[in-house]
C-alpha positions in Angstrom: 122.7 -4.9 85.3 121.3 -2.2 82.6 117.3 -2.1 82.7 115.9 -1.5 79.1 112.5 -0.3 79.7 110.4 1.2 77.0 107.6 2.0 79.3 106.3 5.5 79.5 106.5 6.3 83.1 103.1 7.7 84.9 101.2 8.4 87.8 98.7 5.9 88.7 94.9 7.2 88.5 94.1 6.2 92.2 95.8 9.0 94.3 95.2 11.0 97.2 91.9 13.1 97.4 93.9 16.5 97.1 95.6 15.5 94.2 95.2 16.6 90.5 97.0 14.9 87.6 97.5 16.8 84.2 96.3 15.4 81.1 99.7 13.3 80.3 99.4 11.9 83.8 103.1 12.8 84.5 102.5 16.0 86.5 101.2 15.5 90.1 99.7 18.9 92.1 98.3 19.1 95.5 95.7 21.7 95.2 94.3 22.0 98.8 95.7 21.4 102.2 99.3 19.8 103.0 98.2 16.3 103.1 96.4 13.7 100.9 98.7 14.1 98.2 99.9 10.4 98.3 100.5 9.1 94.7 101.7 5.8 92.9 103.6 4.6 89.9 101.1 3.5 87.3 102.9 0.1 86.9 105.1 -2.0 88.9 108.8 -1.0 88.5 111.4 -3.3 87.3 114.4 -4.4 89.1 116.9 -1.5 88.7 114.4 0.9 87.1 114.3 4.3 88.7 111.0 6.3 89.1 112.4 9.7 88.8 110.5 13.2 89.4 111.3 16.9 89.4 109.9 19.1 92.2 108.2 21.7 90.1 106.8 24.3 92.6 106.6 24.7 96.4 104.1 26.3 99.1 105.5 28.5 101.5 104.0 28.0 105.3 104.2 24.4 105.8 106.6 22.2 107.6 107.9 18.9 105.9 108.6 18.1 102.2 108.6 15.2 99.6 108.5 11.7 100.8 109.4 8.9 98.3 109.5 4.9 98.6 108.2 1.5 97.3 104.7 -0.3 98.3 104.2 -4.0 97.6 100.3 -2.8 97.7 98.6 -2.4 94.5 96.9 0.9 94.4 93.9 -1.0 92.9 93.5 -2.8 96.2 93.3 0.0 98.5 89.9 0.9 99.7 90.9 4.4 100.7 94.2 6.2 99.9 96.0 7.1 103.3 96.0 10.6 104.1 99.7 10.4 104.8 102.5 7.9 103.5 104.3 8.2 106.8 103.0 6.8 108.9 99.3 5.6 107.4 100.6 3.8 104.5 104.0 2.4 106.4 101.5 1.1 109.2 99.4 -0.9 106.7 102.5 -3.0 106.2 104.8 -3.8 102.7 105.5 -0.2 102.3 108.7 1.6 102.7 108.8 5.2 102.6 111.8 7.7 103.2 111.1 11.6 104.2 113.2 13.9 102.1 114.8 16.8 104.2 116.4 20.0 103.4 119.9 18.8 104.5 119.9 14.9 103.2 122.7 13.0 104.1 123.8 9.6 102.6 123.2 6.6 105.0 126.0 5.5 106.7 126.5 1.6 106.9 126.7 0.6 110.4 128.0 -3.1 110.5 126.2 -3.7 114.0 122.9 -2.5 112.6 123.3 -4.3 109.7 123.9 -7.8 111.4 120.8 -6.9 113.6 118.6 -6.2 110.6 119.4 -9.3 108.5 115.8 -10.8 108.8 114.7 -7.9 106.5 112.1 -5.4 106.6 108.9 -7.8 106.0 106.4 -4.9 107.2 106.5 -1.3 106.4 108.3 1.1 108.6 108.9 4.5 108.8 112.4 5.5 107.2 114.6 8.4 107.4 115.2 11.1 109.7 111.7 13.0 109.2 110.8 16.4 109.0 111.7 17.0 112.5 115.4 17.2 111.6 115.2 19.5 108.9 117.5 22.3 110.4 120.0 19.2 111.2 123.6 19.5 109.5 124.3 18.2 106.3 128.1 17.6 106.0 127.7 14.6 103.8 125.2 16.4 101.3 127.9 17.4 98.6 130.2 14.5 99.2 130.1 13.4 95.6 133.2 14.0 93.9 132.5 16.6 91.0 135.3 15.1 88.8 133.5 11.9 88.6 130.2 13.5 88.0 131.4 15.3 84.8 133.6 11.9 83.6 131.0 9.3 84.4 128.2 8.9 82.1 126.6 6.6 84.3 125.5 6.2 87.9 126.3 2.7 89.2 124.4 1.3 92.1 126.1 -2.1 92.5 124.8 -4.0 89.6 122.8 -1.2 88.2 123.6 1.0 85.7 121.7 4.1 85.0 122.4 7.2 82.3 123.2 10.3 84.2 121.9 12.8 81.7 118.4 13.1 83.5 119.2 12.6 87.2 120.2 16.2 87.9 117.6 19.2 87.4 118.5 22.3 85.7 118.1 26.0 86.3 115.0 27.8 85.3 115.8 29.9 82.0 116.7 33.3 83.2 119.2 35.7 83.6 121.4 34.0 85.9 120.9 30.4 84.7 124.5 30.0 83.3 125.6 30.6 86.9 123.1 28.3 88.4 123.9 25.5 86.2 127.0 24.8 87.5 125.6 24.5 91.3 123.2 21.8 89.7 126.0 19.7 88.1 128.1 19.8 91.3 125.2 18.5 93.4 124.7 21.4 95.5 121.2 21.9 94.9 119.4 21.1 97.9 117.1 18.2 98.1 113.5 19.9 98.6 114.6 23.0 96.1 112.7 23.7 92.9 114.2 21.8 90.0 115.5 19.2 92.3 115.4 15.6 91.1 114.6 12.7 93.4 114.2 9.1 92.1 113.6 5.7 93.8 114.7 2.0 92.8 115.4 -1.2 94.2 118.4 -3.3 93.5 118.0 -7.1 93.7 120.0 -8.8 96.5 119.4 -12.5 96.3 116.5 -14.4 96.0 113.2 -12.7 96.3 114.8 -9.9 98.0 115.9 -6.1 97.2 117.4 -3.0 98.9 115.4 0.3 98.2 117.8 3.4 97.0 117.0 6.7 96.8 119.1 9.0 94.3 119.0 12.7 94.6 120.2 15.0 92.1 122.5 12.2 90.6 123.7 10.8 93.9 123.0 7.5 95.6 122.1 8.2 99.1 122.5 4.5 99.7 120.3 1.6 100.8 117.5 3.0 102.9 115.7 -0.1 103.2 117.3 -3.4 103.3 115.7 -7.0 102.5 112.6 -5.9 100.8 110.5 -9.0 99.4 110.1 -8.9 95.6 107.8 -11.7 95.4 104.8 -9.2 94.5 105.4 -6.5 92.5 106.7 -3.1 94.0 105.1 0.4 92.9 106.7 3.6 93.4 105.2 6.2 96.1 105.5 9.6 96.0 103.8 11.8 98.5 103.6 15.5 97.5 103.3 16.7 100.9 103.4 19.9 102.8 106.0 22.4 101.5 106.5 20.0 98.1 103.3 21.7 95.8 104.1 19.9 92.6 105.9 17.2 91.0 106.6 15.7 87.5 107.9 12.8 86.2 111.4 12.6 84.2 111.5 9.9 81.8 114.8 8.0 82.0 116.2 6.3 78.3 118.3 3.2 79.4 118.5 2.0 75.8 118.9 3.9 72.2 117.8 7.7 72.7 114.8 8.8 71.3 114.7 11.1 68.2 113.4 13.7 70.6 116.7 13.4 72.8 119.1 13.1 69.9 117.6 16.5 68.3 118.0 17.9 71.9 121.6 16.8 71.9 122.3 18.0 68.8 121.1 21.4 69.3 122.7 21.7 72.6 126.0 20.9 71.0 126.0 23.9 68.7 125.1 26.6 71.2 126.9 28.3 73.5 124.6 28.1 76.3 121.0 27.0 76.6 119.5 30.4 76.8 120.8 30.9 73.2 118.2 28.5 72.2 115.4 31.2 72.5 117.2 32.9 69.5 116.4 29.9 67.1 113.5 29.4 64.8 112.2 26.2 66.5 108.7 25.2 67.8 108.2 26.5 71.3 107.7 23.0 72.8 110.8 21.8 71.3 112.4 24.9 72.8 111.3 24.1 76.2 112.5 20.4 75.9 116.0 21.8 74.9 116.1 24.0 77.9 114.9 22.3 80.9 116.2 18.6 80.0 
């Protein structure tokens, strides 16, 4: 299944008290404290449609990182946006949120646990290991085969097919960016680092049920929540929490590429390295787009 969506992804105007959105509605910054940074997608997600964000800025001195997930609660129905996605939002029910850690591992399928959980996750639950295990080992983090990453143009999650070209972040243009690019492409970038890209989507599993998947820098982390009811629309949840200061939405194109994307690919094809874009006589906005995307 390949999702064809022409909707422009934005954050919902309803969000945590400490969040400020930019004029485009695609960048969310927490301006105070470490909490009240809960954001939602402006529109419900379609099956197999990824809500992809990139970490733009970090803030030292806080313990904990970004949290992402899904909720069946329409943000318009909330009297007050919860201070925390975990546990405040999940305790309300119908929300599934995952804490992203520095050493994030893929979820290992346990047949025994799977049998016990066949009833699904009807209510909101705290998912993931949480920040208390940030220092734990992450041997599975770089398990993706680099060869597969370079040769496959799409990421496949069961029946879902997602273009790979936007799933992995790029290093900031600079003196050593040509070295950093290889680290990004091989998924060596830590999940909570600047430029890291994290996405959430749900995959249909039978009638009116789905599994939630987290994608980190082009790698599927597995089904972090199973048996999610899909009778009600599902919104993406992004909690700009603690050490994560600012995130922006990355637009993913499922069908024909936009003219902007075609121009970017044509330019990149004829240069030795993206830093050489600075030498071209192009509008600054186009140069920025070509270097970062």
